[in-house]
C-alpha positions in Angstrom: 0.0 0.0 0.0 1.7 3.2 -1.1 1.7 6.3 1.0 0.0 8.3 -1.7 -2.9 5.9 -2.0 -3.3 5.9 1.8 -3.3 9.7 1.9 -5.9 9.9 -0.8 -8.0 7.3 1.0 -7.9 9.2 4.2 -8.8 12.4 2.5 -11.9 10.7 1.0 -12.8 9.3 4.5 -12.4 12.8 6.0 -14.8 14.3 3.4 -17.3 11.6 4.2 -17.2 12.2 7.9 -17.5 16.0 7.5 -20.6 15.5 5.3 -22.2 13.1 7.7 -21.5 15.5 10.6 -23.4 18.2 8.7 -26.3 15.8 7.9 -27.9 16.2 11.3 -28.3 20.0 10.7 -29.6 19.5 7.1 -32.1 17.0 8.4 -33.3 19.4 11.1 -33.8 22.1 8.4 -35.8 19.6 6.2 -37.9 18.3 9.1 -39.1 21.9 9.8 -41.1 21.6 6.5 -41.9 17.9 6.0 -42.7 14.8 8.0 -39.8 12.4 8.8 -41.0 9.7 6.3 -41.2 12.3 3.5 -37.7 13.6 4.3 -36.2 10.1 4.3 -38.1 9.2 1.1 -36.8 12.2 -0.8 -33.3 11.9 0.5 -32.8 8.3 -0.7 -34.6 8.9 -3.9 -32.0 11.5 -4.8 -29.2 9.3 -3.3 -30.3 6.4 -5.5 -29.9 8.4 -8.7 -26.3 9.4 -7.6 -25.4 5.8 -6.7 -26.9 4.5 -10.0 -24.8 6.9 -12.0 -21.6 6.0 -10.2 -22.3 2.3 -10.4 -22.8 2.6 -14.2 -19.6 4.7 -14.5 -17.7 2.1 -12.6 -19.3 -0.7 -14.7 -20.4 -2.6 -11.6 -24.0 -2.9 -12.7 -24.0 -6.7 -12.9 -26.7 -9.1 -11.7 -27.0 -10.2 -8.1 -27.9 -13.8 -7.2 -31.5 -14.2 -5.9 -30.4 -15.5 -2.5 -28.0 -12.6 -1.9 -30.6 -10.2 -3.3 -33.0 -11.2 -0.5 -30.4 -10.8 2.2 -29.4 -7.3 0.8 -33.0 -6.3 0.7 -33.5 -7.2 4.4 -30.3 -5.3 5.2 -31.7 -2.3 3.4 -35.0 -2.4 5.3 -33.1 -2.5 8.6 -30.2 -0.2 7.8 -32.0 2.4 5.7 -35.8 2.3 6.2 -35.9 1.7 9.9 -32.6 3.4 10.8 -33.3 6.7 8.9 -36.9 6.8 10.0 -35.8 6.4 13.6 -33.1 9.2 13.3 -35.5 11.5 11.6 -38.2 11.0 14.2 -35.7 11.7 16.9 -34.4 14.9 15.2 -37.9 16.4 15.2 -37.3 17.4 18.8 -33.7 16.4 19.6 -30.9 18.9 19.1 -28.7 18.2 16.1 -25.5 18.6 18.2 -26.8 16.3 20.9 -27.7 13.7 18.2 -24.1 13.8 16.8 -22.6 13.0 20.2 -25.1 10.1 20.8 -24.5 8.5 17.4 -20.8 8.6 18.1 -21.4 5.8 20.7 -22.1 3.3 17.9 -18.7 1.6 18.1 -19.4 0.7 21.7 -22.5 -1.2 20.7 -20.6 -3.0 17.9 -18.1 -4.3 20.5 -20.9 -5.4 22.8 -22.7 -7.2 20.0 -19.5 -8.9 18.9 -19.0 -10.1 22.5 -22.6 -11.3 22.9 -23.2 -13.0 19.5 -19.8 -13.6 17.9 -18.0 -14.9 21.0 -15.3 -12.2 21.0 -13.7 -11.6 24.4 -13.8 -8.2 26.0 -10.4 -6.8 27.2 -10.1 -4.7 30.4 -9.6 -1.6 28.2 -12.8 -2.3 26.4 -14.8 -2.8 29.6 -13.4 0.5 30.9 -14.3 2.2 27.6 -17.9 0.9 27.7 -18.3 2.3 31.2 -16.7 5.7 30.3 -18.8 6.0 27.1 -22.0 5.1 29.0 -21.4 7.8 31.6 -20.7 10.2 28.8 -24.0 9.3 27.1 -25.9 9.8 30.4 -24.2 13.2 30.8 -25.3 14.3 27.3 -28.9 13.1 27.5 -29.5 14.5 31.0 -27.9 17.8 30.2 -25.5 17.3 33.1 -28.2 16.6 35.6 -27.5 12.9 36.4 -29.7 13.1 39.5 -32.7 13.5 37.2 -32.5 9.8 36.3 -33.5 9.1 39.9 -35.9 12.0 40.5 -37.6 12.3 37.1 -36.9 9.0 35.4 -35.8 8.5 31.8 -34.3 11.5 29.9 -35.7 13.1 26.7 -37.5 10.3 24.6 -36.1 11.7 21.3 -32.5 11.4 22.7 -33.2 7.8 23.6 -34.5 7.2 20.1 -31.3 8.6 18.7 -29.3 6.3 21.0 -31.4 3.4 19.8 -30.5 4.3 16.3 -26.8 4.1 17.2 -27.4 0.6 18.4 -29.3 -0.2 15.3 -26.4 1.1 13.2 -24.1 -1.2 15.1 -26.3 -4.2 14.2 -26.2 -3.1 10.6 -22.5 -2.7 10.6 -21.9 -6.1 12.2 -24.1 -7.8 9.6 -22.5 -5.8 6.8 -19.1 -7.0 7.7 -20.1 -10.5 6.8 -22.6 -10.0 4.1 -20.8 -7.3 2.1 -17.3 -8.7 2.2 -15.8 -9.1 -1.3 -18.7 -7.5 -3.1 -18.5 -4.5 -5.4 -19.1 -1.5 -3.1 -21.3 0.7 -5.2 -23.4 -2.1 -6.7 -24.0 -3.5 -3.2 -24.9 -0.1 -1.8 -27.3 0.5 -4.7 -29.2 -2.7 -3.9 -29.3 -2.0 -0.2 -30.4 1.5 -0.7 -33.0 0.6 -3.3 -34.6 -1.9 -0.9 -34.6 0.7 1.9 -36.1 3.3 -0.3 -38.9 0.9 -1.4 -39.6 0.2 2.2 -39.8 3.9 3.0 -42.0 4.4 -0.1 -44.5 2.0 1.4 -44.5 3.9 4.7 -44.8 7.2 2.9 -47.8 6.1 0.8 -49.6 4.5 3.7 -49.2 7.7 5.8 -49.8 10.2 2.9 -46.6 12.0 3.8 -45.4 12.6 0.3 -48.0 15.4 -0.3 -46.0 17.6 2.0 -43.1 17.7 -0.4 -45.1 20.0 -2.7 -45.0 22.7 -0.1 -41.3 22.5 0.8 -39.5 25.8 0.3 -36.3 26.3 -1.7 -34.3 26.2 1.6 -35.9 22.9 2.4 -35.1 21.4 -1.0 -31.6 22.6 -0.7 -31.3 20.6 2.6 -32.9 17.6 0.9 -30.5 17.8 -2.1 -27.5 18.0 0.3 -28.8 14.9 2.1 -29.5 13.0 -1.1 -26.5 13.9 -3.2 -23.8 14.1 -0.6 -24.9 12.2 2.5 -26.7 9.3 0.9 -24.8 9.2 -2.3 -21.2 10.5 -2.5 -20.3 10.1 1.2 -21.0 6.4 1.2 -19.0 5.9 -1.9 -16.1 7.9 -0.5 -16.2 5.9 2.7 -16.0 2.6 1.0 -13.2 3.9 -1.2 -11.3 5.0 2.0 -11.7 1.5 3.5 -10.3 0.0 0.3 -7.2 2.2 0.4 -6.3 2.4 4.1 -6.5 0.2 7.2 -10.0 0.0 8.6 -8.9 1.0 12.1 -7.2 4.2 10.8 -10.2 5.1 8.6 -12.6 4.3 11.5 -10.8 6.7 13.8 -12.0 9.6 11.5 -15.5 9.0 12.8 -14.4 10.7 16.1 -14.6 14.0 14.2 -18.3 13.6 13.2 -19.9 14.8 16.4 -17.4 17.7 16.5 -18.5 18.8 13.0 -22.2 18.4 14.0 -21.6 20.6 17.1 -19.8 23.3 15.2 -22.3 23.5 12.3 -25.3 23.3 14.6 -23.9 26.2 16.7 -23.2 28.3 13.6 -26.3 27.6 11.5 -29.0 26.6 14.0 -27.8 28.7 17.0 -27.8 25.6 19.3 -26.1 26.3 22.6 -22.8 24.6 23.5 -23.4 23.4 27.0 -20.5 22.5 29.2 -22.3 19.2 30.2 -22.6 18.3 26.5 -19.0 19.0 25.8 -18.0 17.0 28.9 -20.3 14.1 28.1 -19.2 14.2 24.5 -15.6 14.0 25.5 -16.5 11.0 27.6 -18.2 9.3 24.7 -15.1 9.8 22.5 -12.7 8.7 25.2 -14.8 5.6 25.8 -14.9 4.8 22.1 -11.1 5.2 21.9 -10.6 2.8 24.8 -13.0 0.3 23.3 -11.0 0.3 20.0 -7.6 0.4 21.8 -5.5 -2.5 20.8 -1.8 -3.1 20.0 -2.5 -2.9 16.3 -4.3 0.4 16.6 -1.9 2.4 18.7 
């Protein structure tokens, strides 16, 4: 692996992470004018066009065996339809910056799932990381008032939904590691996203949410275009290209920047307040994630 190839790969990964960090803010803007299911439907309709064009340009538009097609379709329903619906529902009331910090906890869920279902052993560092990240998450969702868990019960439901989406993404990631290995990236993504979009289409038609798109302003459509072209289309392609050109552990470390991007953009564009508790809890989440992924090969 040449240094130039690695540098290019990391640059692509960095662009993807920055785009994903800004996606929380764009989603908040779009949700101000349309229902979650309509936003997800439009976002992935646009993303599908981008992926189809790139797949054709890379000449990866070959047939998929029926058995694998079914598996990829189920993966799309879980990783696109359910996941994006859950995040969009949460972002209706949850702050974009808070959501960014909570989603950053996904690697912790991945390690837990691997330990529970794949028989992987947890190291002392990973156990410590899980504890630290968990405390950081509680600090974020309670806005620094940990005593509220005892006096008032569970924190903001939308924040819990966003945390659930992080766990769902972990399930998607673990399944993807096995199911997508050795497959053409853009072709596979196209099938997964198409299945997810069809699932979202069924929800949109059943709930009559698509009619709202006719009343979306130019600002709302700009947010949807950003989500579709960059977040659901180009960023995924750049991320898979990065994984093909640099070690996964090195590329994965770039995800630590995603909540920082979300916080900065949310503060600048949405005027969201940067609370000391959020910064402290977010730091705990990132420290915990780093400890979870700490290994001799990643130092």
